[in-house]
C-alpha positions in Angstrom: 0.0 0.0 0.0 2.9 2.3 0.4 6.2 3.2 -1.3 5.5 1.1 -4.4 6.3 2.3 -7.8 3.2 2.5 -10.0 4.7 -0.1 -12.5 5.4 -2.7 -9.9 3.2 -5.7 -9.0 1.7 -6.1 -5.5 2.7 -9.4 -4.0 2.8 -9.9 -0.2 5.9 -11.6 1.3 6.1 -13.2 4.8 7.6 -11.7 7.9 10.7 -14.0 7.8 11.7 -12.4 4.6 12.1 -9.0 6.2 14.7 -9.9 8.8 16.3 -13.0 7.1 20.1 -13.1 7.4 22.5 -14.1 4.6 23.8 -16.9 6.7 21.0 -18.7 8.5 21.6 -19.2 12.2 20.4 -22.2 14.0 16.7 -22.4 14.7 16.8 -21.6 18.4 18.9 -18.4 17.9 16.7 -17.4 15.0 13.5 -17.8 17.1 15.0 -15.9 20.0 16.2 -13.0 17.8 12.9 -12.8 16.0 11.0 -12.7 19.3 13.3 -10.0 20.7 12.9 -7.7 17.7 9.1 -8.2 17.5 8.7 -7.2 21.2 11.0 -4.2 20.6 9.0 -3.1 17.6 5.6 -3.5 19.2 6.8 -1.7 22.4 8.3 1.2 20.4 5.0 1.8 18.5 6.8 1.6 15.2 4.9 0.4 12.2 7.2 -1.7 10.0 6.9 -1.9 6.2 9.1 -3.9 3.8 8.9 -3.5 0.0 10.7 -6.0 -2.2 10.7 -4.4 -5.6 12.3 -7.4 -7.3 9.6 -9.8 -6.1 6.8 -7.2 -6.1 5.9 -8.0 -2.5 5.1 -5.7 0.5 4.8 -6.3 4.2 2.9 -4.1 6.8 3.1 -4.9 10.5 0.1 -5.0 12.9 1.3 -1.7 14.5 1.5 -0.1 11.0 -2.2 -1.0 10.4 -3.3 0.1 13.9 -1.8 3.5 13.3 -4.1 4.0 10.3 -7.2 2.6 12.1 -7.1 -0.9 10.4 -7.5 -4.2 12.1 -4.3 -6.3 12.6 -5.7 -9.2 10.5 -6.9 -6.8 7.8 -5.4 -7.1 4.3 -3.4 -4.0 3.7 -2.9 -4.5 0.0 -3.8 -1.7 -2.3 -2.4 0.1 -5.3 -0.2 3.2 -5.2 -2.8 5.6 -6.5 -5.3 4.6 -3.8 -2.7 5.3 -1.1 -1.8 8.7 -2.7 -5.5 9.8 -2.4 -5.3 9.3 1.3 -2.5 11.9 1.6 -3.4 15.5 2.7 -3.8 17.6 -0.4 -1.2 20.1 0.9 1.4 17.3 1.4 0.6 15.1 -1.7 3.2 16.6 -4.1 5.9 16.5 -1.5 5.2 12.8 -0.6 5.3 11.7 -4.3 8.7 13.4 -4.6 9.9 12.0 -1.3 8.9 8.4 -2.3 10.7 8.7 -5.6 13.8 10.1 -4.0 13.7 7.5 -1.2 13.4 4.7 -3.9 16.4 6.3 -5.6 18.4 6.0 -2.4 18.6 9.8 -1.8 19.8 10.1 1.9 18.0 13.5 2.2 14.7 11.8 2.1 15.3 8.9 4.4 13.1 10.7 6.9 10.1 12.9 6.1 6.7 13.8 7.6 3.3 14.1 6.1 -0.4 13.9 6.9 -2.6 10.9 6.0 -6.3 10.4 6.5 -7.2 7.9 9.3 -9.8 5.3 8.8 -12.1 7.4 11.1 -11.7 10.4 8.8 -9.4 12.6 10.8 -5.8 13.5 9.8 -2.8 11.9 11.4 0.8 12.9 11.2 3.2 10.2 10.0 7.0 10.2 10.4 8.4 7.9 7.7 11.9 6.5 8.0 13.1 4.2 5.2 16.2 3.1 3.4 17.4 0.8 0.6 18.8 -2.5 1.9 19.4 -4.4 -1.4 20.5 -3.5 -4.9 20.7 -5.5 -8.1 23.7 -5.9 -10.3 23.2 -2.5 -11.9 23.0 -0.8 -8.5 19.3 -0.2 -8.7 17.5 -0.5 -5.3 15.4 -3.6 -5.2 14.4 -3.7 -1.5 13.2 -0.9 0.8 12.6 -1.3 4.5 11.4 1.3 7.0 9.1 2.3 9.8 6.1 4.7 10.2 5.5 6.5 13.5 2.3 8.3 14.5 3.6 11.7 15.6 0.2 13.4 15.6 0.4 14.1 19.4 3.9 15.4 19.1 3.0 17.7 16.2 0.1 19.0 18.2 2.4 19.7 21.1 4.8 21.4 18.8 2.0 23.5 17.2 0.8 24.5 20.7 4.3 25.4 21.7 4.8 27.4 18.4 1.5 29.2 19.0 2.6 30.1 22.6 5.9 31.2 21.2 4.3 33.3 18.5 2.0 34.9 21.1 4.9 35.6 23.4 7.0 37.2 20.6 4.0 39.3 19.5 3.4 40.4 23.1 7.1 41.3 23.5 7.0 43.1 20.2 3.9 45.1 21.1 5.3 45.9 24.5 8.7 46.6 23.1 10.3 44.4 25.7 13.8 43.1 25.2 15.0 39.9 26.8 18.5 38.9 28.0 20.1 35.9 29.5 23.3 36.3 31.5 25.8 33.5 32.4 27.0 34.6 35.8 30.0 32.2 35.9 31.3 33.0 32.3 30.4 36.7 32.5 28.5 36.7 29.1 25.2 38.1 28.2 22.9 37.1 25.4 20.5 39.8 24.2 17.6 39.4 21.8 17.1 41.8 18.9 14.5 43.9 20.7 16.9 44.6 23.6 19.7 45.5 21.2 17.3 47.9 19.4 16.3 49.5 22.7 19.9 50.2 23.7 21.0 51.0 20.1 23.9 48.5 20.4 25.4 47.1 17.2 28.0 44.8 18.8 25.9 41.6 19.3 28.6 39.3 20.7 27.8 38.0 24.3 31.0 39.6 25.7 30.5 42.9 23.8 26.9 43.5 24.9 27.8 43.2 28.6 30.4 45.9 28.4 28.2 48.0 26.1 25.4 47.8 28.6 27.5 49.1 31.5 28.9 51.9 29.3 25.4 53.0 28.4 24.3 53.6 32.0 23.7 57.3 32.8 26.7 58.6 34.8 24.3 59.8 37.6 22.6 56.4 37.8 25.6 54.0 37.1 26.9 53.5 40.7 23.4 53.0 42.1 22.4 50.4 39.4 25.7 48.4 39.6 25.5 48.3 43.4 22.0 47.0 43.2 22.9 44.3 40.7 26.0 43.3 42.7 23.9 43.0 45.8 21.3 40.8 44.0 24.0 38.6 42.5 25.6 38.1 45.9 22.3 37.3 47.6 20.8 35.4 44.7 17.7 37.6 44.8 15.5 38.8 42.1 15.5 42.5 41.4 13.5 45.3 39.8 15.1 48.6 38.9 14.6 51.8 36.9 17.5 53.8 35.5 18.5 56.1 32.7 20.8 55.1 29.8 22.5 57.1 27.1 22.3 55.2 23.8 25.2 55.1 21.4 23.4 57.6 19.2 23.4 60.0 22.2 19.7 59.8 23.0 18.8 59.5 26.7 16.1 57.0 27.6 14.6 55.6 30.8 14.7 51.8 31.2 12.8 49.6 33.6 14.4 46.2 34.3 13.3 42.9 36.0 15.4 39.8 36.4 15.5 36.5 38.2 18.1 33.8 38.8 17.8 30.2 37.8 20.0 27.0 37.3 20.2 25.6 33.7 20.2 21.9 32.9 23.9 21.8 33.5 23.6 23.3 37.0 25.1 26.7 36.0 23.6 29.8 37.6 22.1 32.2 35.1 20.1 35.4 35.2 17.2 35.9 32.9 15.4 39.3 32.6 13.6 41.8 30.6 14.1 45.5 29.9 11.6 47.9 28.4 11.7 51.6 27.5 9.5 53.6 29.8 10.7 57.1 28.8 7.3 58.1 27.5 5.6 56.7 30.7 8.1 58.5 33.0 7.7 61.7 31.0 3.9 61.4 31.2 4.1 60.6 34.9 6.3 63.6 35.5 3.9 65.8 33.5 1.0 64.3 35.5 2.9 64.9 38.8 3.6 68.5 37.7 0.0 68.9 36.7 -1.1 67.4 40.1 1.2 69.7 42.0 -0.1 72.6 39.9 -3.7 71.5 40.5 -3.1 71.2 44.2 -1.5 74.6 44.3 -4.5 76.0 42.3 -6.9 74.1 44.6 -5.3 75.8 47.5 -5.6 79.1 45.8 -9.2 78.3 44.8 -10.0 77.3 48.3 -8.6 80.5 49.6 -10.4 82.4 46.9 -13.6 80.5 47.7 -13.3 81.4 51.3 -12.8 85.0 50.3 -15.7 84.9 47.9 -17.9 83.2 50.5 -17.0 85.9 53.0 -17.7 88.6 50.5 -20.9 87.0 49.5 -22.1 86.8 53.1 -20.8 90.1 54.4 -21.3 93.8 53.8 -18.3 95.3 52.1 -18.6 98.6 54.0 -19.2 97.7 57.6 -17.9 94.1 57.5 -21.2 92.9 59.1 -23.0 89.9 57.8 -25.4 90.8 55.0 -29.0 89.7 54.1 -27.9 86.4 52.6 -26.1 85.5 55.8 -29.1 86.7 57.9 -31.3 84.2 56.0 -29.0 81.4 56.9 -28.9 82.5 60.6 -32.7 82.8 60.7 -33.0 79.1 59.9 -30.3 78.1 62.3 -31.5 80.3 65.1 -35.1 79.2 64.8 -34.1 75.5 64.7 -32.0 76.0 67.9 -34.9 77.8 69.7 -37.4 75.2 68.7 -35.0 72.5 70.1 -34.0 74.3 73.3 -37.2 76.2 74.1 -35.3 79.6 74.0 -36.9 82.8 72.7 -35.8 84.2 69.4 -35.9 88.0 69.4 -35.4 90.1 66.2 -34.6 93.8 66.4 -35.1 95.6 63.0 -33.2 98.9 63.1 -33.5 101.8 60.7 -31.4 105.0 61.0 -33.4 108.3 61.3 -32.2 111.4 59.5 -29.5 109.4 57.7 -30.6 110.7 54.3 -30.1 114.3 55.4 -26.4 113.5 56.2 -26.0 111.9 52.8 -27.6 114.8 51.0 -25.8 117.6 52.9 -22.3 116.1 53.6 -22.1 113.5 50.8 -21.9 109.7 50.7 -18.5 109.5 52.3 -20.0 111.0 55.4 -22.9 108.6 55.1 -20.5 105.7 54.9 -18.7 106.9 58.0 -22.0 107.0 59.9 -22.9 103.5 58.8 -19.5 102.2 60.0 -20.1 104.0 63.3 -23.6 102.5 63.6 -22.2 99.0 63.0 -19.6 99.5 65.8 -22.3 100.8 68.2 -24.4 97.7 67.5 -21.5 95.3 68.0 -20.5 97.0 71.3 -24.0 96.8 72.8 -25.0 93.2 72.1 -23.6 90.0 73.4 -20.9 88.1 71.6 -23.4 85.3 70.9 -25.9 87.7 69.3 -25.9 88.2 65.5 -25.8 91.6 63.9 -26.3 92.2 60.1 -26.7 95.1 57.8 -29.4 94.1 55.3 -29.3 97.2 53.0 -29.1 101.0 53.0 -29.4 102.2 56.6 -31.1 99.1 58.0 -29.7 96.6 60.5 -31.0 93.5 62.2 -30.0 91.9 65.5 -30.8 88.3 66.3 -30.9 87.1 70.0 -31.3 83.5 71.1 -32.0 83.8 74.8 -34.4 83.3 77.7 -35.4 86.9 78.1 -38.3 89.1 79.2 -39.7 91.9 77.1 -38.2 94.4 79.5 -34.7 93.2 78.8 -35.2 93.5 75.1 -36.7 96.9 75.6 -33.7 98.0 77.6 -31.4 96.8 74.8 -33.3 98.7 72.2 -33.3 101.9 74.3 -29.5 101.6 74.9 -28.9 101.2 71.2 -31.1 104.3 70.4 -29.3 106.3 73.1 -25.9 105.4 71.8 -26.8 106.1 68.2 -28.3 109.5 69.0 -24.9 110.8 70.3 -23.3 113.3 67.9 -20.4 112.1 65.7 -17.6 114.4 64.6 -16.9 114.2 60.9 -14.6 116.7 59.1 -15.4 119.5 61.4 -19.2 118.8 61.5 -21.3 117.3 64.3 -23.4 114.6 62.6 -26.6 113.6 64.4 -28.9 110.8 63.6 -31.2 108.5 65.5 -32.8 105.1 65.1 -36.2 103.5 65.1 -36.4 99.9 66.1 -39.1 97.3 65.5 -39.0 94.2 67.8 -40.6 90.8 67.4 -40.2 87.8 69.6 -41.5 84.2 69.5 -40.7 80.7 70.8 -42.1 77.2 70.7 -42.3 74.5 68.1 -44.3 76.7 65.7 -41.6 79.3 65.6 -41.2 80.8 62.0 -38.1 83.0 61.8 -39.0 84.5 58.4 -42.4 85.5 59.6 -40.8 86.9 62.8 -38.6 89.1 60.6 -41.7 90.4 58.8 -43.3 91.1 62.2 -40.3 93.1 63.3 -40.5 95.1 60.0 -44.2 95.8 60.8 -43.2 97.0 64.2 -40.4 99.2 62.7 -43.0 100.8 60.4 -45.1 101.7 63.4 -42.2 103.1 65.3 -41.3 105.4 62.4 -44.9 106.4 62.0 -45.2 107.3 65.7 -42.4 109.8 65.7 -39.0 108.0 65.2 -36.2 107.6 67.7 -38.3 105.0 69.5 -38.9 101.3 69.6 -42.1 99.3 69.2 -43.0 95.7 69.7 -45.0 93.9 67.1 -48.7 93.8 67.5 -51.3 91.7 65.7 -53.5 94.7 65.1 -50.8 96.5 63.2 -50.2 93.3 61.2 -53.9 93.1 60.3 -53.8 96.7 59.2 -50.8 96.1 57.0 -52.3 92.9 55.6 -55.5 94.8 54.8 -53.4 97.5 53.0 -51.6 94.9 51.1 -54.9 93.3 50.0 -56.3 96.7 49.0 -53.1 97.4 47.0 -53.6 94.1 45.1 -57.2 94.9 44.5 -56.3 98.3 43.1 -54.0 96.8 40.6 -56.6 94.2 39.7 -59.2 97.0 39.4 -57.0 98.9 37.0 -56.7 95.7 34.8 -60.5 95.3 34.9 -61.3 99.0 34.2 -63.2 99.4 37.5 -62.1 103.1 38.0 -64.7 105.3 36.5 -65.5 109.1 36.5 -68.2 110.8 38.4 -69.1 114.4 37.7 -70.1 117.3 39.9 -71.6 120.2 38.1 -70.3 123.8 38.5 -72.6 126.8 38.2 -72.1 130.5 37.4 -72.8 132.3 40.7 -74.8 135.1 39.1 -77.1 133.1 36.8 -76.8 129.6 38.1 -76.2 128.4 34.6 -74.0 125.3 34.1 -70.4 126.5 33.9 -68.8 123.0 33.7 -68.1 119.8 35.6 -65.4 118.6 37.9 -64.4 115.0 37.2 -64.1 112.9 40.3 -62.5 109.4 40.4 -64.6 106.5 41.8 -63.8 102.9 42.2 -66.6 100.5 41.3 -65.4 97.7 43.6 -67.0 94.3 42.9 -67.4 93.5 46.6 -67.6 96.9 48.4 -69.5 98.9 45.8 -68.7 102.5 44.9 -65.6 103.8 46.7 -64.5 107.4 47.0 -60.8 108.4 46.8 -60.4 108.7 50.6 -60.7 104.8 50.6 -58.0 104.1 48.1 -55.9 107.2 47.2 -53.2 106.8 49.8 -52.5 103.2 48.8 -52.6 104.2 45.1 -50.0 106.8 45.8 -47.8 104.2 47.5 -48.2 102.0 44.4 -47.4 105.0 42.2 -50.5 104.4 40.1 -52.3 107.7 40.7 -51.0 109.0 37.4 -52.4 106.0 35.7 -55.8 106.5 37.3 -55.7 110.2 36.3 -55.0 109.2 32.7 -57.8 106.7 32.6 -60.3 109.1 34.1 -59.3 111.8 31.5 -59.8 109.4 28.6 -63.2 108.4 29.9 -64.2 112.1 30.5 -63.3 113.0 26.9 -65.4 110.1 25.7 -68.4 111.2 27.9 -68.1 114.8 26.7 -68.3 113.6 23.1 -71.4 111.5 23.9 -73.0 114.5 25.6 -72.4 116.6 22.5 -73.9 113.9 20.3 -77.0 114.1 22.5 -77.2 117.9 22.1 -75.8 118.8 25.5 -72.7 121.0 25.5 -70.8 121.2 28.8 -68.5 124.3 28.5 -65.6 122.8 30.5 -64.4 119.6 32.1 -62.0 119.9 35.0 -59.8 116.8 35.8 -57.3 116.2 38.6 -53.6 115.8 37.8 -51.1 114.4 40.4 -47.7 115.9 41.0 -46.0 112.7 39.5 -48.1 112.9 36.3 -47.3 116.6 36.0 -43.6 115.7 36.2 -43.9 113.0 33.5 -41.6 114.0 30.6 -43.9 112.1 28.2 -47.1 113.9 29.4 -47.4 116.4 26.5 -46.9 113.5 23.9 -49.6 111.5 25.6 -52.0 114.5 25.6 -51.4 115.3 22.0 -52.5 111.8 21.1 -55.9 112.5 22.7 -56.6 115.4 20.3 -58.2 117.5 23.0 -60.3 120.5 21.8 -58.8 123.7 23.1 -60.4 125.4 26.1 -62.6 122.4 26.9 -60.4 120.8 29.5 -58.7 122.2 32.6 -56.2 120.5 34.9 -56.7 121.0 38.6 -53.5 121.2 40.6 -53.6 120.7 44.3 -52.1 123.8 46.1 -50.2 121.3 48.3 -48.0 120.7 45.3 -45.0 123.0 45.9 -45.7 125.5 43.2 -42.7 127.6 44.2 -40.2 124.8 43.8 -41.4 123.3 40.5 -38.6 121.6 38.6 -37.8 122.1 34.9 -40.0 119.1 33.9 -43.1 120.5 35.6 -42.5 124.0 34.2 -42.0 122.5 30.7 -45.2 120.5 31.0 -47.2 123.5 32.2 -46.0 125.4 29.2 -47.0 122.5 26.9 -50.5 122.4 28.5 -51.1 126.1 27.6 -50.0 125.4 24.0 -52.6 122.6 23.8 -55.3 124.9 25.1 -55.6 123.2 28.5 -56.4 125.6 31.3 -54.8 125.4 34.8 -56.8 125.5 38.0 -55.5 125.7 41.5 -57.5 123.4 43.8 -58.0 123.7 47.5 -56.6 127.3 47.5 -56.1 128.7 51.0 -54.9 125.5 52.7 -51.6 125.0 50.9 -48.5 127.1 50.4 -48.9 128.8 47.1 -47.5 132.3 47.1 -48.6 135.3 45.0 -45.4 135.0 43.1 -46.2 131.4 42.1 -49.7 132.6 41.0 -48.1 135.2 38.8 -45.7 132.5 37.4 -48.4 130.0 36.7 -51.2 132.4 35.6 -54.0 129.8 36.3 -57.4 130.2 34.8 -59.2 129.5 38.1 -58.7 129.4 41.8 -60.9 127.0 43.8 -61.4 128.0 47.4 -61.2 125.1 49.8 -64.4 123.9 51.3 -63.0 124.4 54.9 -63.0 128.2 54.2 -66.5 128.1 52.8 -68.1 126.0 55.5 -68.2 128.7 58.2 -69.2 131.7 56.0 -72.7 132.0 57.5 -71.3 132.1 61.0 -68.0 134.0 60.8 -67.4 137.5 59.6 -63.7 136.8 59.7 -64.1 133.9 57.3 -66.2 136.1 55.0 -63.4 138.7 55.0 -60.8 136.1 54.1 -62.9 134.7 51.3 -63.5 138.2 50.0 -59.7 138.8 50.0 -59.2 135.7 47.9 -61.8 136.7 45.5 -60.3 140.2 45.2 -56.8 138.7 44.6 -58.3 136.6 41.8 -60.1 139.5 40.3 -56.9 141.7 40.4 -54.9 138.9 38.6 -57.8 138.3 36.2 -58.3 134.8 37.7 -61.8 133.3 38.1 -62.7 132.0 41.6 -64.7 128.9 42.3 -66.1 128.1 45.7 -66.3 124.4 46.7 -68.5 123.0 49.5 -71.6 125.1 48.7 -74.0 123.2 51.0 -76.8 125.7 51.8 -78.8 128.6 50.5 -76.9 130.9 52.8 -73.6 129.8 51.1 -75.1 130.6 47.6 -76.3 134.0 48.8 -73.1 135.0 50.6 -70.8 133.9 47.8 -72.9 135.8 45.3 -72.7 138.9 47.5 -68.9 138.5 47.8 -68.5 138.4 44.0 -67.5 134.7 43.6 -67.6 133.6 39.9 -68.6 129.9 40.2 -70.2 127.6 42.7 -69.9 123.9 43.4 -71.5 121.8 46.1 -74.4 119.7 47.3 -76.7 122.7 47.5 -76.8 122.7 43.7 -75.8 119.2 42.5 -74.2 116.1 43.9 -71.6 114.0 42.1 -73.2 111.6 39.5 -72.3 109.2 36.8 -72.1 110.4 33.2 -75.5 108.9 32.2 -77.3 111.1 34.7 -75.7 114.4 33.6 -77.9 115.1 30.5 -81.2 114.3 32.2 -80.2 116.4 35.3 -79.2 119.4 33.2 -82.3 119.3 31.0 -84.6 119.0 34.1 -82.9 122.1 35.7 -84.2 120.8 39.0 -82.0 123.2 41.0 -84.1 126.0 39.5 -87.5 124.5 40.0 -90.1 125.2 42.7 -88.8 122.2 44.6 -85.1 123.0 43.9 -82.6 123.9 46.6 -82.4 127.5 45.5 -86.0 128.0 44.4 -86.6 131.0 46.7 -83.4 132.7 45.6 -84.0 133.2 41.9 -85.8 136.6 42.1 -83.3 137.9 44.6 -80.4 136.9 42.4 -82.0 138.6 39.4 -82.6 141.7 41.4 -79.1 141.7 42.7 -77.8 141.3 39.2 -79.9 144.2 38.1 -78.6 146.3 40.9 -75.1 145.3 40.2 -75.4 146.3 36.6 -76.7 149.7 37.7 -73.6 150.1 39.8 
């Protein structure tokens, strides 16, 4: 089945022919020899084959058959082509050539390896050993004898070993690790190519590399490295080291080395180790360390900056006291402590009195000095455990956690006020200011520090309202009043959005004829819950909200619309007077807004309260008054006689009308002095060509007296009460104030007679 030339016959020979000697020994020796060799062959696992080319016979031992998965008694005959088909395709050409060369007696092919398919279908590795043992007369081989060995397991082990070796080489290549082996006794070192490349060494002899390595050590590291190696050699201990080298090309690198001792098969002590270039790693570590050091330094700076920022964020830059933000923290902490311990939390809200005057007269530097002084006074007069904060402007807060009586808190407040009232010398000036203090205290599990601060603020408002330089404790009545004011303020804003502010009109009459001279527009609030409200119910809050100008503007627009409707109904009202607040009069956009309303000249007049400081009008007010005249809007001075308008201011403003305040009119029937005063006002108006209107005309006596005094126009309940726009036209057409049942019915004839007499005069 094997090693037969294709042109040879296949005849089997017996086993004796294989080992038969030229000179036959005796039968006993032959039997013993055959037995010995058979046992040896079977024990060695060698499969024997014998090809007699001359006789065309082949022999295959039982082991040879078993190697291929055949039974020992199975006939192994087969032709050459059949056997070739069992050879692995990758080995087939090689085997054909090897058999031919082996048949030709080529000693290079006496041993070769190949793969053959096993009877079970898997591949087995065969090591074939064969040689020519007989030649014919021409020197041609005529008998070949050999053995086949199953080396599948050995090849697998070799493949696994080769795989491990390849992986190890790949790992070393990837890691750029060089390996060396040193013979301690002979003083030689064997380096692999990678290590030579790392060190840049070209002399690859074992003796040369050792001296080259020592020469490459950095001068600063050489003694340390050699001492370490000598110590390890002396103690037979493994070592790990890191050092610098200078390659033959002058480049400096950092090397990390590990090595261990072992005894080889001959018992010689050797050292095996690895070196790798860690320059990049060391450089990176150095950079990281520098970055870490820098980061730590910066962290230290940032921590310091953070503390500084935190201090700035929680403290007032001027006085150094805690600020409102810090106060909010302390309110939570202090209230929690008081709830836990049962102590009382007291809050003193302090506002400096007359501080603004110091700022306005001596400047902000003086004001800053006073604030610093106030901060020192507060810190001196409270305990070290108390908390003092400046929460803005000239306001301060003191927190006290203690078991105290109201009397002790009152004493503390009085002491603070007394100290703050003492004069302070500043740049040659004695600066005096005081303080108002609101106090609120509370304790128990329901303690709410933020509400307590609001309560102290309410108490401070009361202290300032009651005369300043005093302290007041919080009261629930004051809180209810403030809550009511806050609710009213919210309702005013909502009422403006809903258009609930509407005009009412009170007719004005000529004093001599009682004909309609005009109307005064009065603001009313049509409240959804409380009904119709007059200005005394909402004006003060509206002023605090700074919406009086808005109300004035809305009332003016509605009054213009009502006048237009009256005219469409055939009723002409000569003039409509509307109120204007001081803030609206100072609005730089007032004239622009009025021009947009397209007001007919001489039909609208603006009433200015005499309480407006007419002598100290700023440029914006004067400019607006000038624009009003250009638009044909007259100026009236309301409540004349109770304010502080001077004759000079009247000359400057040149109003169209003066309205005498109702307080001066009320006592006319009962006071000759009052009548003289009113006559003087009327005379002043006449001398300045200014009309005079009397308000508060309540009775027939008022009408008669004012007529006699020469007043121009009358306004009051005796003639007409305020009414909504829809009632004006019916009221004027009915002329009920003139009728038999009217309030002045009995005066008509007298007035006409007086008018006739006057004309004669």
